[in-house]
N, C-alpha and C positions, 0 to 999 in steps of 0.2 A: 502434611496437613495444610489445608487451604484456610485462610482467614479473610474476612471481609470487614471493611470499614463500616458498612451499614448492613445490618441483618434484618431490619424490619422491611416487610414486603411493601412496595410502593405501588399505589393504584391511582395514577394521575387521571384527571377527567378528560384529557385530550390525548391524541395519539402522541407517542414518544419516539424520538430519534436519539440513539446513543452514539457518542463518539468514543471509540475504543482506541486506547493508546498503550501499547506494550512498552515497558521500560526496563532497563537493567544497568545499574552501576555507572551512570553518568549524570550525576545529580545536577550539575550546572547546565548541561544541555537540556535536561528535562525541565528545569526551572524556566529557561528561556522559551522552550517550545510551548509550555503551558501558558506563558504570558500571552503569546500570540493567539493560541486557541481560545483561552478564556476571553480575551478581548473581542474575538470574532463572535463568540456566543453572546456576549453582552450587546454587541451591535445588532445581532439578529433579534434579540428580545426587545430592543428599543425601537424597532422599525414599525411596530404596530402596538396599539393599546392592548390588543389581545393576540399574541403570536399564534400561528396555526399549529405549531408543534411544541411539545415540551421537550427541551433539549437537556440531556444528561451526559456527563462525562464519566467514563469508566476507565480508570487507569489500572493496568495489570502490571504489578511489580514482581518479576520472576526471580525472587531471592536476592535482591540488592543488599549489599553489606555496607553501603555508604550513607545510609540514613535517608534514602529517597522516600520510602513510604511514610516514615515519621514526619518528615518535613512537609510532604503534600497534605497529610491529614491535618496538620496544624495551619498551614498557610492557605489551603483550599478546602475548608470543611464540607463544601457542597459536592466535592468530587468523590465518586465511589471508588475506593481503593481496594483492589482485589490482590491478595498476596499468595504466592506459591513458593516452592522450595528451591527453584533454580534449575529445574530440569526440563522446562517446557520449550525454550527458545522462542523465536518469533511466532511461529505458526501455532504452537500449543498455547502460548499466552493469548493470542487473538481468539482462539477457540474458547478459552476460559472466559474471556470478556463477553463473547457472544452468548455463551451459556448463562452467564450472570444476567445479561440483558433479557434473555428469553424467560428466565425464572422470576425476575423482579419487576417486569413491566408488562402487564397484561395487554396493554394497547400499543405494543411495539410496532412501529411502522417500518423502520429501516435502521441499519447500523452504518456508521461511517468509520472506516479505518483511517487512522492518522499516525504518523511517526512523531517522535518528540524532537527529531533533528530537522525541523523545518522552520521557515518564516512564512507568515501569512498576511495578506491584506486584511484590513478590518472587516470588509464585507464578504470575505471568502465563504463563510457558512451560509449567509443570506443568499448569495448568488448560486451556490451549489444546490441548495434546497429548491430554489426557484427553477433551476435547470431540470432537476428531477421531477418537479411538478409538471413541467412542459412535456416531459418524455416519460410518462408512467410505464412501469414495468420494465424499465431499462436499468442496467448497471452503469453508473456514471463515474468515470475517472477524471482526474484533474490534470490539465496541462501543467508543465513545470518550467521554471526558469531558474537562473542562479543569480545571487545578489550582484555579482560583478558585471553582469550583462542582462539586467532584468527586463530590458526592452525586447529581448529575443526569446523565441521558443526553444527550450532545450529538449523537452519531451512533449510531443503533440499527438501521440498514438503511434502504432506500428502496423505496417502493411506487410504481412508475411505470406509468402506463397504456400498454399495449403499442402502442396506435394514436395516441393524442393527447398522449403525453409529459407528462401532468399528474403532477406529483410530490407525494408525501406523505412527509414525514420521519417514519419509524416511531419512536414513543415519544420524540419530541423533547422535552427538558426534563422528562421523567417521572422521579420519584425512583427511584434504583437499588434501594432497599429494596422496591419494589413487585414485584420479580421474584424468583421462587424460584431456588434454586441449580440450576444446570444449564440455565437458560432459554436457548433459541435461537429465532430467528425466520428465516423466509425473507426474502430480499431480491432485488430486481430485478437489482442488480449489487453489486460489492464493491470497497472501497477497499484500498490496499496497506499500510496500517499494521497489521502483524500478520497478513497474509494467508497462510493455510495452503493449499498446493496439492499434492495427491498427485502423485507423479512420473509416473504413467501419463497424466495430463492432457497433459503435453508431448508424449507420443508420438502423441496424437490431434490436438492443436491446433497443435503447433510452439511456438516461443517467442513472446514479445510482439512485436507489429508495431512495430518501432522507426522505420520509415520514415513511417508514418501518424501514429504517436503518439510523437514525440520526447520529449515530456513528457506526464505524466498517462496513461501507458500502463497503469497498474494496472487500469483498468476493462476492458481488452481481453480478456485470457484468460478471466476469469470469464464474460463474455457469450458468448464462443465455446464455452466448456466447457458452458454451459447448453444450447446448441443440440445438444451431443453427449449430452445426457441427465444431466449432473451437476447436483446441487442446490447452491444457494448459500445458506449459512446465516451468521448473525451470532451469535457467542457473547457473552452479557452478563456472563459470569464473567471472561473473559480481557480485562479492560478495558485500554485504552491511553489515556494522558492526552496530548492534543494540546497543542502550544505554538504558538498562533496567531501570535505575534510573528515566527515564522520562516517563515510561509507567504508565497506570492507576494503582494505588497502590494496589487495592484489587486483581488484577489478579496475582501479583507477591508476595503478602504478604504470608509469610510462615505459620503463625498461625492466625486463625480467631476466633472471638468471635461470639456469637449468633447474635448480631447486625450486624456484618460483613457478616454473612450468608444471612441475610435478604437483606442487601444492594447488595450483589452479585447477588441475584435473581431478584432484582427490578431496580437497577440503569442501565440506558440505555448504560452507558459507559462500563459496565462489559461484559466480554465474556460469563459469565454464566447467563446473563439476560434471563428470561423466554421468553420475547417478541422476543429477538434476536434469540434464539434457535428455536422458532416457525416459524419465517419468513425465517430463514436459511433453515429449514427443507422443507418449501414449495418450494423454488427455487432449492433445491438439489434433488428433487424427481419428478417423472413423472406420478404418479397416486394417487388417494385418499388412497388406501390401503398401498402403499409404504410410503406415507407421514405419516400415523398414526403410522406405525411400526418404521419408522426412527425417528420421533419426540419423541416418548416414549423412545426409546433407547438412543437418543442423550441427552435428559434431564436426564436420569438415570446416564449416564457416567459423565455428568457435576456435578450433585448433589452428586454423590459418591465422586468425587474429592474434592468438597467443604467440605463434612462431614469429609473426611480424614484429611484435613488441620485443622479442628476444634478438632478432637479426638486425633491426634498424640501428641499434647502438653501434654495430660494427660497420654498417653500410653508410650511415649518415654521420660524417665527421667533418 
């Protein structure tokens, strides 16, 4: 059974943008993340006497048992809390938040996906919406950095060969000061930390595919939207600070055992999961031949990276 913190239908006089945050059983991380997100919403609302958009936060709690939903309802009464029973995972939780937004806000302009394990500048939301206004009809992702080296770009988009899946991390470790204000770049796909999606995209693509992508579904709609003619851009002004300590451990683990290799290839939470690579390759390509070549190449690069993390503990001593 699904329960909502707010059941009354909301009809704001202006267009609405919702920020959707899926959470599960990490109450302290969620509290910290909401502090940054709420501060950014407050900053946006104070930038003009009459803000252009009505900003609403929708938090989807997928069955937390640590009191997350109860705390948020009490501490942040203006947040829309949507609860489920714990079987949705990331992609299903995001879809629930999108459905809630579509049902409760008639003037919905866009949704922004955001994680709770992030740090944000105060002007993050203001800058992201400003960037989206300059590039109408585009999906906008956020460049990322990490707190320990916040002057460097960690994720600035990805350039992936459409046939052979060879990846180049755009502007990786390049100083942020090298980029002019308002800088954006094209990207092959987009991640979900701060992902701006115009509402009309959902009318063409539907929601995220939560059956194929139980986890890591953020890459799904951007790739399918690209096939519909939408551009995928990364904003370098709307920076998001990642907190790697909260990521899935196998993806960031420096040394792997043989058991870790097996888990990396089979655990659906892993970016090296064979099923994820297969379905990603399907939506990233346009023909059976292109899919076969892309999938084999994509798997090769992922497996090579896993093997290197296993072997280097013996080679580098």
